[in-house]
C-alpha positions as CSV (number, residue, x, y, z in Angstrom):
1,M,-19.8,157.5,-188.2
2,S,-19.7,154.7,-185.7
3,A,-18.4,155.1,-182.2
4,P,-14.6,154.6,-182.0
5,R,-12.9,151.9,-179.9
6,V,-11.9,152.8,-176.4
7,Q,-8.2,152.7,-175.6
8,F,-6.2,153.4,-172.5
9,A,-3.2,155.4,-171.6
10,T,-1.4,155.4,-168.2
11,S,-0.4,158.7,-166.4
12,I,2.9,158.9,-164.7
13,D,1.3,158.5,-161.3
14,G,-0.4,155.2,-162.4
15,F,-4.0,156.2,-163.4
16,R,-5.5,154.4,-166.4
17,I,-7.1,157.0,-168.7
18,A,-9.7,156.1,-171.2
19,F,-9.6,157.8,-174.6
20,T,-10.9,157.6,-178.2
21,T,-9.9,159.3,-181.4
22,T,-12.0,160.2,-184.4
23,G,-10.9,161.4,-187.8
24,D,-7.5,161.8,-189.4
25,G,-6.3,165.3,-189.4
26,Y,-4.5,167.7,-187.1
27,P,-5.0,166.5,-183.4
28,L,-7.6,168.4,-181.4
29,F,-8.4,167.5,-177.8
30,W,-12.0,168.1,-177.0
31,L,-12.3,168.7,-173.2
32,P,-15.9,168.6,-171.9
33,H,-17.4,169.6,-168.5
34,F,-16.9,166.9,-165.9
35,L,-20.5,166.1,-165.5
36,A,-20.8,164.6,-169.0
37,S,-17.5,162.8,-169.6
38,H,-17.9,159.2,-170.7
39,V,-16.0,158.4,-173.9
40,Q,-18.3,155.5,-174.8
41,L,-21.8,156.5,-173.7
42,E,-21.7,160.1,-175.0
43,W,-21.8,158.7,-178.5
44,D,-25.5,158.2,-177.9
45,F,-26.1,161.9,-177.4
46,P,-25.6,165.1,-179.4
47,Q,-21.8,164.8,-178.7
48,R,-21.8,162.3,-181.6
49,Y,-22.5,165.2,-184.0
50,V,-19.8,167.3,-182.5
51,Y,-17.1,164.6,-182.9
52,S,-18.3,163.6,-186.4
53,R,-18.4,167.1,-187.7
54,L,-15.0,168.0,-186.3
55,G,-13.7,164.6,-187.3
56,D,-14.2,165.4,-191.0
57,R,-11.3,167.9,-190.8
58,L,-9.5,167.1,-187.6
59,R,-8.4,164.2,-185.5
60,V,-10.6,164.6,-182.5
61,V,-9.3,163.2,-179.2
62,R,-11.6,162.6,-176.2
63,F,-10.6,161.2,-172.8
64,D,-12.1,160.9,-169.4
65,C,-10.0,162.5,-166.6
66,R,-9.3,160.4,-163.5
67,G,-12.5,159.9,-161.5
68,L,-14.7,160.1,-164.6
69,G,-16.2,157.9,-167.2
70,L,-14.2,154.8,-168.0
71,S,-11.0,156.0,-166.5
72,D,-9.8,154.9,-163.0
73,R,-12.4,156.2,-160.5
74,A,-10.5,156.0,-157.2
75,A,-9.0,159.5,-157.5
76,A,-8.5,161.5,-154.2
77,D,-6.8,164.3,-156.0
78,V,-8.4,165.9,-159.1
79,S,-6.5,169.2,-159.0
80,L,-5.6,170.9,-162.2
81,E,-2.1,169.6,-161.9
82,T,-3.2,165.9,-161.9
83,R,-5.7,166.5,-164.6
84,M,-2.9,167.8,-166.8
85,L,-1.0,164.5,-166.2
86,D,-4.0,162.7,-167.7
87,L,-3.9,164.9,-170.9
88,Q,-0.2,164.4,-171.1
89,A,-0.5,160.7,-170.9
90,V,-3.0,160.5,-173.8
91,A,-0.8,162.9,-175.9
92,Q,2.2,160.9,-175.3
93,K,0.4,157.5,-176.0
94,N,-0.5,158.9,-179.4
95,G,2.8,160.4,-180.2
96,F,1.6,163.9,-180.6
97,E,4.3,166.5,-180.7
98,R,1.9,169.4,-181.0
99,F,-1.9,169.7,-180.8
100,A,-4.9,172.0,-180.3
101,L,-7.1,172.2,-177.2
102,A,-10.8,173.0,-177.2
103,G,-12.5,173.2,-173.7
104,I,-16.2,173.7,-173.2
105,E,-17.5,175.0,-169.8
106,G,-15.6,173.4,-167.0
107,G,-13.4,171.5,-169.4
108,A,-11.8,174.8,-170.4
109,N,-10.0,175.1,-167.1
110,L,-7.8,172.1,-168.1
111,A,-7.4,173.5,-171.7
112,A,-6.3,177.0,-170.4
113,G,-4.1,175.5,-167.7
114,F,-2.3,173.1,-170.0
115,A,-1.7,175.7,-172.7
116,A,-0.1,178.0,-170.1
117,A,2.1,175.3,-168.6
118,Y,3.1,173.6,-171.9
119,P,3.4,176.3,-174.6
120,Q,5.7,174.1,-176.7
121,L,3.0,171.5,-177.1
122,V,-0.2,173.6,-177.8
123,S,-0.6,175.3,-181.1
124,H,-4.3,176.5,-180.7
125,L,-6.6,177.1,-177.8
126,V,-10.4,177.4,-178.0
127,L,-12.5,178.3,-175.0
128,I,-16.3,177.7,-175.3
129,N,-19.0,179.1,-173.0
130,W,-16.5,179.4,-170.1
131,T,-15.7,181.5,-167.3
132,P,-12.1,181.9,-166.0
133,R,-13.5,182.6,-162.5
134,F,-16.3,180.2,-161.7
135,A,-16.4,181.4,-158.1
136,E,-18.0,184.6,-159.4
137,E,-20.4,182.9,-161.8
138,N,-21.4,180.5,-159.0
139,Q,-23.1,183.4,-157.2
140,V,-25.7,183.5,-160.0
141,P,-28.9,182.2,-158.4
142,R,-29.5,179.4,-160.8
143,L,-26.1,178.0,-160.6
144,N,-26.0,178.5,-156.9
145,T,-29.3,176.5,-156.6
146,L,-28.0,173.7,-158.8
147,G,-24.8,173.6,-156.7
148,I,-26.9,173.2,-153.5
149,L,-29.0,170.5,-155.2
150,M,-26.0,168.6,-156.3
151,R,-24.9,168.2,-152.8
152,R,-28.3,167.5,-151.3
153,D,-30.2,165.4,-153.8
154,W,-28.1,163.8,-156.6
155,E,-31.0,162.2,-158.5
156,M,-33.0,165.4,-158.6
157,F,-29.9,167.3,-159.6
158,T,-29.2,165.0,-162.5
159,E,-32.7,165.3,-163.7
160,N,-32.6,169.1,-163.6
161,I,-29.3,169.4,-165.3
162,G,-30.7,167.5,-168.3
163,T,-33.6,170.0,-168.7
164,S,-31.2,172.9,-168.2
165,S,-29.1,171.6,-171.0
166,F,-31.8,170.5,-173.4
167,G,-35.1,171.9,-172.2
168,Y,-38.2,170.1,-171.2
169,D,-40.1,167.6,-173.2
170,T,-37.1,166.4,-175.2
171,P,-35.8,162.8,-175.3
172,Y,-32.3,164.0,-174.6
173,A,-33.2,165.6,-171.2
174,A,-33.9,162.2,-169.5
175,G,-31.1,160.5,-171.3
176,Y,-28.6,163.2,-170.2
177,A,-29.5,162.5,-166.6
178,K,-28.5,158.9,-167.1
179,L,-25.2,160.0,-168.9
180,V,-24.3,162.2,-165.9
181,R,-24.9,159.5,-163.4
182,S,-22.8,157.1,-165.5
183,S,-20.0,159.6,-165.9
184,V,-19.5,160.6,-162.3
185,T,-20.6,159.9,-158.8
186,Q,-22.1,162.5,-156.4
187,E,-18.9,162.5,-154.3
188,M,-16.6,163.0,-157.3
189,A,-18.9,165.7,-158.8
190,I,-18.7,167.6,-155.5
191,R,-14.9,167.2,-155.5
192,Y,-14.6,168.4,-159.1
193,A,-17.0,171.3,-158.5
194,A,-14.9,172.4,-155.5
195,E,-11.7,172.4,-157.7
196,L,-13.3,174.4,-160.5
197,T,-14.6,177.0,-158.0
198,A,-11.2,177.4,-156.4
199,E,-9.3,177.7,-159.7
200,D,-8.8,181.3,-160.8
201,M,-7.6,180.9,-164.4
202,V,-6.9,184.5,-165.3
203,P,-3.2,184.3,-164.2
204,A,-2.8,181.2,-166.4
205,L,-4.5,182.9,-169.4
206,E,-2.0,185.8,-169.1
207,R,0.8,183.2,-169.7
208,V,-0.8,181.6,-172.8
209,K,1.4,182.0,-175.9
210,C,-0.6,180.2,-178.6
211,Q,-3.3,181.4,-180.9
212,T,-6.5,181.7,-178.8
213,L,-10.2,181.9,-179.7
214,V,-13.1,182.4,-177.3
215,L,-16.6,181.3,-178.4
216,H,-19.6,182.4,-176.5
217,S,-23.3,181.5,-176.8
218,E,-25.5,184.4,-175.8
219,V,-27.9,181.9,-174.1
220,N,-26.1,179.5,-171.8
221,F,-26.3,179.0,-168.0
222,Y,-22.7,178.4,-167.4
223,A,-20.9,181.7,-168.3
224,S,-21.9,185.3,-168.9
225,E,-20.8,187.4,-171.8
226,Q,-18.7,189.4,-169.3
227,S,-16.7,186.3,-168.4
228,A,-16.2,185.6,-172.2
229,R,-14.8,189.1,-172.6
230,L,-12.5,188.7,-169.6
231,A,-11.2,185.4,-171.0
232,A,-10.4,187.0,-174.4
233,A,-8.9,190.2,-172.8
234,S,-6.6,188.1,-170.6
235,V,-4.8,186.3,-173.5
236,P,-2.6,188.5,-175.6
237,G,-4.0,188.6,-179.2
238,A,-7.1,186.4,-178.5
239,S,-10.2,186.7,-180.5
240,L,-13.8,186.6,-179.3
241,V,-16.8,185.3,-181.4
242,T,-20.3,185.5,-180.0
243,F,-23.4,183.6,-181.3
244,Q,-27.0,184.4,-180.8
245,Q,-29.4,182.0,-178.9
246,G,-28.2,178.8,-177.4
247,L,-25.6,176.3,-178.4
248,T,-28.0,173.9,-180.1
249,Q,-29.2,176.6,-182.4
250,H,-25.7,177.4,-183.8
251,I,-23.8,174.2,-183.1
252,T,-22.7,173.7,-186.8
253,E,-21.6,177.3,-187.2
254,L,-19.6,177.1,-183.9
255,L,-17.9,173.8,-184.9
256,D,-17.0,175.1,-188.4
257,T,-15.6,178.4,-186.9
258,L,-13.5,176.2,-184.5
259,A,-12.3,174.0,-187.3
260,D,-11.5,177.0,-189.6
261,F,-9.4,178.5,-186.7
262,I,-7.3,175.4,-186.2
263,A,-6.9,174.1,-189.8
264,P,-7.6,177.0,-192.2
265,A,-5.5,175.3,-194.9
266,N,-7.8,172.3,-194.8
267,A,-10.5,174.2,-196.7
268,A,-8.3,174.5,-199.9
269,A,-7.1,170.9,-199.5
270,E,-10.7,169.6,-199.2
271,Q,-11.5,171.4,-202.6
272,R,-8.6,169.7,-204.1
273,A,-9.5,166.3,-202.6
274,D,-13.1,166.7,-203.9
275,S,-11.8,167.4,-207.4
276,A,-9.3,164.5,-207.3
277,M,-11.8,162.1,-205.9
278,A,-14.6,163.0,-208.3
279,T,-12.5,161.7,-211.2
280,N,-11.9,158.5,-209.3
281,A,-15.1,158.0,-207.3
282,A,-15.2,154.2,-207.7
283,D,-11.5,153.9,-206.8
284,D,-10.9,153.0,-203.1
285,T,-7.3,154.1,-203.5
286,A,-8.3,157.9,-203.6
287,F,-6.0,160.1,-201.7
288,T,-7.1,161.5,-198.3
289,V,-7.1,165.3,-197.7
290,R,-3.8,164.9,-195.6
291,E,-2.2,162.9,-198.3
292,L,-3.0,165.5,-200.9
293,E,-1.3,168.1,-198.6
294,I,1.7,166.0,-198.3
295,L,1.8,165.4,-202.1
296,A,1.5,169.2,-202.8
297,L,4.4,170.0,-200.4
298,L,6.5,167.2,-201.9
299,A,6.0,168.7,-205.3
300,R,7.2,172.0,-204.1
301,G,10.4,170.4,-203.1
302,L,10.0,170.2,-199.3
303,S,12.0,167.6,-197.4
304,N,10.3,165.2,-195.0
305,K,11.4,167.3,-192.0
306,E,10.2,170.5,-193.7
307,M,6.8,168.9,-194.3
308,A,6.6,167.8,-190.7
309,D,7.4,171.3,-189.5
310,R,4.9,172.9,-191.9
311,L,2.1,170.7,-190.9
312,T,3.1,170.3,-187.2
313,L,3.4,166.5,-187.6
314,S,6.1,164.1,-186.5
315,P,8.6,162.9,-189.3
316,R,7.4,159.4,-188.8
317,T,3.8,160.4,-189.6
318,V,4.9,162.2,-192.7
319,E,6.8,159.1,-193.8
320,R,3.6,157.1,-193.3
321,H,1.6,159.4,-195.4
322,L,4.2,159.3,-198.1
323,E,4.2,155.5,-198.1
324,N,0.4,155.7,-198.7
325,V,0.8,158.3,-201.4
326,Y,3.3,156.2,-203.2
327,R,1.2,153.1,-202.9
328,K,-2.1,154.6,-203.9
329,G,-0.5,156.5,-206.8
330,G,1.8,153.8,-208.0
331,F,4.7,156.2,-207.8
332,R,8.2,154.8,-207.9
333,N,10.0,158.0,-206.9
334,R,9.5,161.7,-205.9
335,S,9.8,162.7,-209.5
336,E,6.7,160.7,-210.6
337,A,4.8,161.9,-207.6
338,T,5.7,165.5,-208.4
339,A,4.6,165.1,-212.0
340,Y,1.3,163.8,-210.9
341,A,0.7,166.7,-208.5
342,Y,1.4,169.3,-211.2
343,T,-0.6,167.4,-213.9
344,N,-3.6,167.2,-211.6
345,G,-3.5,170.9,-210.4
346,L,-2.5,170.2,-206.9
347,V,0.1,172.9,-207.1
348,E,0.4,175.9,-209.4
349,R,3.2,176.1,-212.0
């Protein structure tokens, strides 16, 4: 999968926010730690696999918060409130009415805060290798040392953060240092770190209303298992899943667990899509997974509005998918589309 084109949205306070989208499914915002947020350069790193894997089932949205990456850099205020404005701008630019949020490490502060502040917009929340109280985790000797190094020797800090993330003697370690230096300046990194340290997210978690999943790697230097348990216990009805070893050892399992949590119906739809496309492998008019979902719901007699509500899409998006379904199938009306759906086993009689 090639890198997507970079687009821009403008926040209500005038910041231009760079973003990309990958895939064509239910919208998921992937919110990374501030040290590695560059919507263009990160496609040269393991993040490419993350976005490609999730993009097979979801519409993955990435953006750089103000002060980071390709977004406007001159940001004096990077508080949680202003970062939420950036997310809101990208969501509005794309016309999303509801969406899922997945935050990893420091990016999960924004995910949790936004879910608490805008329950009507967020359907699912995923928190990965995260602590809701970074001030406590920051007392761990290794993190404390890295914090001191960040303030005193930026070049040495970026080199060390690469080896901390990927280990020694790997090509990614040196490259990651370059990614960090391209994503954020030392001054902005210090500003972001101060904000994350000051943000106690437990009160926000207690206000979260959406379905919530906490994912924790047993080996990671950002958050302890105790922090993961605190995060899960603070959200009513949240689930906790732990993985052995480090993130790189179970990345595929973690991503699939995340996708299953957000879009469980996609698994059955993908099976139907594989069956339909196998009979028409050479035909470039084959239906997408989303179009097959729309077709199945149409055959069950749902109206456009009912389909939009069921799939948490806008009515206009449903209309667009129906236009593609009619065009690809050569259907003249709903009756012909319904007959096709039943004939090809997309719905049970």
